N, C-alpha and C positions, 0 to 999 in steps of 0.2 A: 683510273677507276670510273670516271664519268663517261669516257668513251665506251667502256664495256657495259655499264649498268644503266645509263640513261637511254642510249640507243634510240629506239623508235619514239621515246617520249620527248626527245630533243626538238626544240622549235627555234630558239634564238639564244645566243650567248654573247656575253660582253666580258672582255678580259681573257686571261689565260690561267688555267689552274697551275699552281706552283707547289711542288712538294707533296708530301703525303697528307691526306686528310686525317686529322687526329680524332675525330668523333662526329657524331650526327645528333642534332637536337631539333625538336619541334617547339621547344620552349626557349625563348631568347635568354632567359635567366640561367639555363643549363648549358649554354654554349661554352666550349673549351677553346683555348688558344689554338688557332690553326684548324678549327672545326668547321663543319658544314651546318648551316641553319636552313631548315625547310619551312617556308611560310604556308601555313594551313588556314583556310577560311573555316572558322567554326561558327556555331550558333550564337555564341556570346561575344566572340572577339575574332578579329581578322589578323592572322600572323603577319601579314604584309605591313601592318602598322608598327611592327616591332623590329623591322630589319635593321634600322640604325642602332637600336640597343644591342642586337646580336653582333653587329660589327664592332661596337664598342667593347663587347666582351671577348672579342678575338676571332670572330667568324671570318674565314677567308674564302668561303664558298657560300653563295646564296642560291637556293633553288626556289623559284617563285612562279606565279602565273602571270603577274604583271611586272614589267621592269620598272624599277624606281626612276623618277625623273633625274635625280642627282646621284650618279654612280660614284662610289668611293674608289680612289686609286688603290691598286694592290689587291682588289677583291674580284673574284670570278663570279659572275652572275649567269645562271642557267635558267632560261625560261622554259616551262613545260606546260602542257595542256592541263594536267591534273596533278597537283602536288601531293595529294593523298596516295595516288598510285605510285608516284615517284618515290615517296618516302618509304613505302613497303619494299619496292625493288632495290633502292639504294641501301636500305638497312640490312636486308638479307645478304646483299653483295658485300657490304662492308664487313659483316661478321662471318663471311666465308660460307654462306648458304648452309647453315647448320642442319636444317631439317632434311636435307638430302642424305644425311648420314644417320637418321633415326627413323623409326616408324611413328608417325603422328596420327592420332585418331581424334577427330573433332566431333562434337555433339552439339546439335542445334535443335531448337524447338521451344515452345512457350514454357512447358513444364517438363521436368525430368532431366534437364541438362546436368545439373550438379550431381544427382544420384548416379546416373549412368557413368559419367566421367570418374567419379569416386570409386564406384564398384569396379570399373575397368582397372583403375590404378591398384586397388587392393588385390585383384585377381592376378595381375601380371607381376606384382611384387612377390606374391606367394608362389608364383611359378618360377621365381628365381631371377627375374630381370631387375635391373636398376632402372627406375622409372621416374618420370616427371609428371606433375599434375598442375594444371592451370584452371582454377575454378573460382566461383563466387566466394566460397568459404575460405580457401587458402591455396597457396602455391606450394608445391613440394618438389625439392630437388634431391633425389636419393633419400637420405634420412633427415634432410634439413627442411623445416617448415618456414616459409616466408609469407608474411601477411599479404593478402590480396586487396587491391584497391578498386579494381574493375573486374567485371565478369571476363572480359577479354582486354588485355593491355593494348596501348597504342602500338603502331607498327614498329617503331624503333625500340621501345621497351620489350616488345615481344621477341624481336630478333635477338636482342641482347640476352634475354632470358633463355631462349632456345640454345644459344651458343654456350651459356654457362652450363646448361643441362648436358650438352654434348661433351664439354670439357670434363665434366664430373662423372662421365661414364654412363649416362642414360642411353638406353637403347630404344626406349619407348616413351612417348609423351601423350598424355590424355588431356584434352582441353575442351572447355565450353566455348562455343562460338555464338555470340549474341547477334541479334539482327542489327543492332547499332554498329557492331564491329564489321559486319558484312557490308552494310550501307556505306560505311566510312573507309572501306578497303583496308582494314587493319590486318587481315589475315592473307592478303595478297602476297604471294612470294613464299608461302608455307606449302611444302609438299605433303599432302595428306595421303596416308595409306588407306584410310577409311574415314567415311563421314556418316554420321547417324542422324536421322530425322526422327524425333520422338512424337511430336504433335504440334498443332498450331491452333491456339484459341485466343480469346479476347485479351489483348494487352498491348501496351506501347503505342496506342493511337495518338497520344500526346506528341510523339515523335514522328511516326509514319503517316499520320493523318487519316489514312484509310486502311481497311483490312486488306485490300488488294495490294497496296504498297508494302504492307507488312509481309504478305505471302511472297511477293517478288523479291524482297530483301533476303528471305530465307532461301529462296530458289537459287540465288546467285552462288551460294555455297556449292551446290551440285553442278551448276553450269560450268564452273571453273575447275572441276576435278580433272585430274589426268587420267588417261585411259588405262593405267595400271592400278587405279584406285578402286575401292569398294564403296558403293552407295547403299547404305542399309536403312531401309525405309519402313515405317509403320503404315501399312496399307489399310488399317482400320480407320485411320484419319482420312477424311475425304480429300484432303489436299496432298496426301502422301505421293500419289502417282504424278501429281503436278510437279513436284520437286524434281523429278528425274526425266521430265520430258525432253530436255536438251543435254543431258549428261553424257559424257564419254565413258564414264566409269561402269564397272560391272554392277548391276543392280541386284541386291539381295533383299527380300521382303520378310517382314515378320508381322504377326497379328494374333489376336485372340478370337476374332469372329469371322475373319475372311480367309480365303485360300491364300497360303503364303509358304515361302521356303521354310520358315520356322513358325510353326503353329503351336500356340500355347493354350492349354486347357487348365483352368483352376479346379483342382480336386477339393481343396478346402482353404478357407481364408478366415482367420480370426486374429485377435490381438496378440496371439503367440507366434503367428507366422503364416506362411503360405506353403501349400503342397501343390506342386505343378507337374503337368506332363507336357514337355516340349518335344514335339515329334514323338519319338519312341523313348525319350529319356525322362525318368522321374527326377524331379528337383525339389528340394525343400529349402526353406530359408527362414530367417528370423524376422523378416519384414512383412508387413501386412498391406492389403489393398490391391485391387486390380491394376492400379497404376504401377505398382512395383512388379507385378507379373510382366507387364510390358517392358519395364526397365531391365529385368533379368533376362528376358528373351533377347533383347537387343545386345546385351553383354555376351550371351552365348553365341549369337550370330557373328559378332565381331571376332571373338576368339577363334571360332571355327574358320571364319573367312581368312584370318591371318595365319592359319595352319597349325594352331596349337593342338596338343593331344586331347581328345575329347574326354577320356577317362580322368585325366588330371584336372581338367577344367570342371567337370561335374563334381568331383570330390571336393573342390575348393568352394564352389558356389554356395553350398549350404552354410559355410562359416562367414560369409560376407556380411558386413554391417552397412546400413544406410548412412548417408552423409549427416553431419551434425545439423541439428535443427530441422530435420525431415522426419516426421512422425517419431520424434524422439520422446521417449517416455521419461516422466519425472516421478520418482518414487515418493510415496506417502506412507510413512511408518505410523502415523497417528490414527487415521481413519480408513486406511486401505483404499483411498481413492486412486483413480488413474489419471495422472496428469500427462498431457501431450503438448509438445511445442512443435509447431510446423511453420515453414516458410510460406505457406499458401497465401499468395497475394494477388491471385487472379480468380475470377469466378469459377472457372473449371477446376483449378487446383483445390480451392476451398470445398467445392461440392464433392470432389473425389475423396478427400480426407473425411468429410462428414458422412458420406455413404459408407465408407469402410468402418467408421466408428459405430454408426447406427446398426449396420448389419451384424456387428459383433456384440452389441450391447444387450444385456438382459432387459426384460420389460420393466424391472424395478429400478434400473439405473437411469438417473437423469443426466442429460448432457448439457453442460454449460460452455458457451462459446464466447471468448473475448477476441474481438477483431476490430481493426481500423483500416484506413486506406492512406497511402502515402501522399504527401503534398507534392505539387509540381510534377505530377504524373497523370496518366490517363484518368480523367475525371468521369468518363462515361461508364466505367465499371463500378463506381461507388454504390449506386442503388442496387446493382446486381449482387454485389457482395453482401449487403445487408439483408436482402431478400433470401439469399441462400442460407445465411446464418439463422435467420428467424424460422425458416422452413424446417430445419433439422434440430434445432436446439430446444430444450425445455426452457432455458433462459439465454437470450443473446445479449451480451454487453458490448455496446459500441463505444470505442475509445480512440485515442490518438495512436497513430503509427509513427511515421517520421513526417511531421507536418511541414518540415523545411520552411519555406518562406510564406506558406499559406496560414490563414487563421484556422486553428483546429476546429473551432465551432462551425465555421463555414463548411468544412469537410464533412463533419457529422450531419449538418443540415442536408447536404446532398446525399449522403448515405441513406438517410431515413425518410427522404421526401416521398417515396413511393410506397412505403409500408402501409398496409391496411390496418384496420382497428384490431383485428385478431393478432397480427404480427406485432403491433405496437404494445399490446397487452403482455406479451412475453419478452419484451425488450427493455433494457436499461441504457441510459446514456451517461457515461462517466468519462469525462475528458481526460483526466489524469490516468495514464496507463497503469501505474503502480496500484492506484486505488481500485481500478477496474479488476485487475488480477486478484487483489486482496479480497474484493467483494465476491468474486466467483468462488474463491476458496472458502469464504465464510458461509456462503449460501449452500454449498455442496455438503452432502453428508456421506456416510460410509458407503463405499461401493460406487459412488458417482464418478462421472468422467468430466474433466475440465480440459478443454482445448484452448490454447492461446495461439492465435494464428497471425501470420503476416510478416513477422520479423525473423523467426527461426534462429539462425546462428549468430545474428548481429549482436554486437556487444555495446551498442550505443543507441541513443535516440536523437535524431537530428532536428533541432529547433532553431529557426532563424540563423542558420549558418554555423551553429555550434553543435558538436557531437557530444552529448552528455552520456556518461557511463550508464548503461542499462542493458540487462540481459534477462530475457523472458524466462529462461530455464531457472536461473538463480532466484528471480523474484517469486516464481511459482513455488519452488521448493521451500523458500522461506515463508511464504504465505501458508503452505500446508503445515509447516511445523509451528506456526504461530509466532515467528520471530519478527514479523512486520505487522 
């Protein structure tokens, strides 16, 4: 196994591999007897510190960047230059290279990843294929839903999941590909039939440090595509063409405002849905907003690029539904208000949602926005988020998101620090998220619009390392009905 899959990664080895490797683990606690442990250097911990624990659990193969001073007898040590790259290569080899037997479509970008991947999964399922989905909201294998823990799983978990999908008859897999995953080489070893770039805007600077580093992480996806892949790029985004400067894949472009292979024109856009013309085809859907026009155009480009029948695809598009927690409506039987829950947690995403709502709203409809910013994440976007909410809202209510290890009050201080007096006059600060949502419901009257932004599909609120049950959609519905 190691002779075949380590190959050019090999630098130095100690001992000799004996017998068949029984499993691969990146976590020393998950090692099985006779298994392989790969030591990864992370931001919070160094896997090399846990080699002895992995051996105690039964590891007989250790892949590392630094050889331990005291080697254990009966253990094979393989030194490599990059254990992240080795983990991906070994994992896919261990599981029989599952993505070589399926069509895998990856979606990357700041906003739109979940929606595009979800729409693709819906489309191909309705076309009659057995499909897999790997997303922020959920993972789906055929008809089975599996809870998602990360936007993109680690390399070993991803390879195992892909093999399970292959064994259960999946011919297509649609997955989100995050910048973290690209930087950490989690998708190395996956054979992508198509890769989609949606957009890139302000986010994740807590991790990447600079916007250029963030762009370069996204670009890695397209740099590593094979020459029989498709690179489907939004060229309205100024960094779209940058993504494919060094790709070997066939480039397909889409846009609303630029010349492109798939050019979309919005004929109408309101809270009931979109009417679009994409090239010569008319498309209607039940989703709203220019951002969803981009998403649908990307979906159409992928389907055509992979050779699907255009008439079948067009007939199905109109029935597709957005992902959970993305412009999701919450009914109000009491005062006929419009409730909307959206995952918008970047300045661009929040502004796109509010532009859509504002464009569709009547002059007599007031817009209430409840929004916060996550702790232990990019702090530079906090004042931008608050300014955008105050710009579009009749009343903006700033509250907690997932404060994680941070002080919620400090996060709110940062959000509101640049607001001018006019913006402050239309803003409220309510740290408790439940009370913030309840207040928005109480202040709104018949016909008004209440947007609760930032958490979308999430079923929890993370405070000091504890995930407390919390669901924006459920809370807003109960607030509308007066049950809280």
